[in-house]
N, C-alpha and C positions, 0 to 999 in steps of 0.2 A: 882231585880229578885228573890232574896232569900225570901223577904217578900211576894211577889206575890205567890211563890211556897208554902210557909208555909200556907198561907190562903187557897189555893186550897187543900192542903193535909188535913187540918182541916175539910174542907167542904166535900171532897170526901171520905176520909178514916176515919174521925172521930177521928184522933189522932194528937197529937202535936209532932213536930220534932224540936229539938233544934240545933243539929249539922248541919252546913252549907253543908257539903258533903252529909249528909243523906237526905237533902232536894232534891238534885239532884237525888240521887239513888231512893228515894221514888217516885218522879215524873216519873222516868223511869219505875219503877215497876208498877205504875198505868197506864202506856201507855199514859202518857201526853207528855213526852219528848221522842224524838228519842234518840237512843244510843249515837250518836255523840254529840248531844246537851247536854245530861246528862254528858258525859265525859268532855266536855269543862267546864261545870258548876262546876264539881268537882274540876277541875284545878283552876277555879276562886276562889273557896272556899279556896283552899290552898294558893293562892296568897293573898287573903284578910287577912288571918291569918298572913302571912308574913308582910303585910303592917301594921297591928295593932301591932305586937310584935317586928318587926325589921325595923321599918320605917326609922331609921337612916342609913340603908344600901341601901335604894332605892334611885336611882338618878332620876332627872327630865328627863334625856335622856331615861332611862329605861321605865318610865311611858309613855312618849310621843310615844315611839316605840310600846308599847303594845296597846295603844289607836289607833294608825294608822293601825296596822297590824291585830287587832283582833275585829274590830267593827262588822264583820260578825257574830261572836259568839252571840252577843246580838240580831242581826237581826234574826238569826235562833231560838233563844229562843222566840222571839215575834211571829214568824211564828207558832211554835209548840203550843204556848198558844192560838193564834187565831184559830188554827185548833181545839183545845180542846173546846174552847168556842162555835164554830159553831156546833160541835157534841153534846155538852151538851144542847144547845138551841133546837136542832132538837128532842132530845130524852127526854127532861125534862118532868115530874119530876123524871122519873126512871133514874137509873145510866146508862150512855151510855154503850152499850155492848162492844164497842171498848176499854173501860176502865177496862176490867176485868184484875186484877193484873197478871203480868207475874212472872216468876222466878226471884228472887232477883238479882240486879245488883252488890251488894256488894261482 
């Protein structure tokens, strides 16, 4: 998800985003993600950092629970990206008007 977002931001905004939470915020600012999706993605970024740095504290039960209860978050991301692609294809090569940046999510 984060790599997909990073590529879209590079293409649409012409800038690189390094921080995972900033990817979610920038996709929201560009009107690619809905606020709820961006919020969930920011939480995922935080959990990703926890997995990388505190992996010894994470249990298999915790991971299983997250996977079972939060799969919809990934489905919502896919819906938002598919909507973006549809709008982009309709209005290409110009920047889709619905993608006019909004006030920052940060």
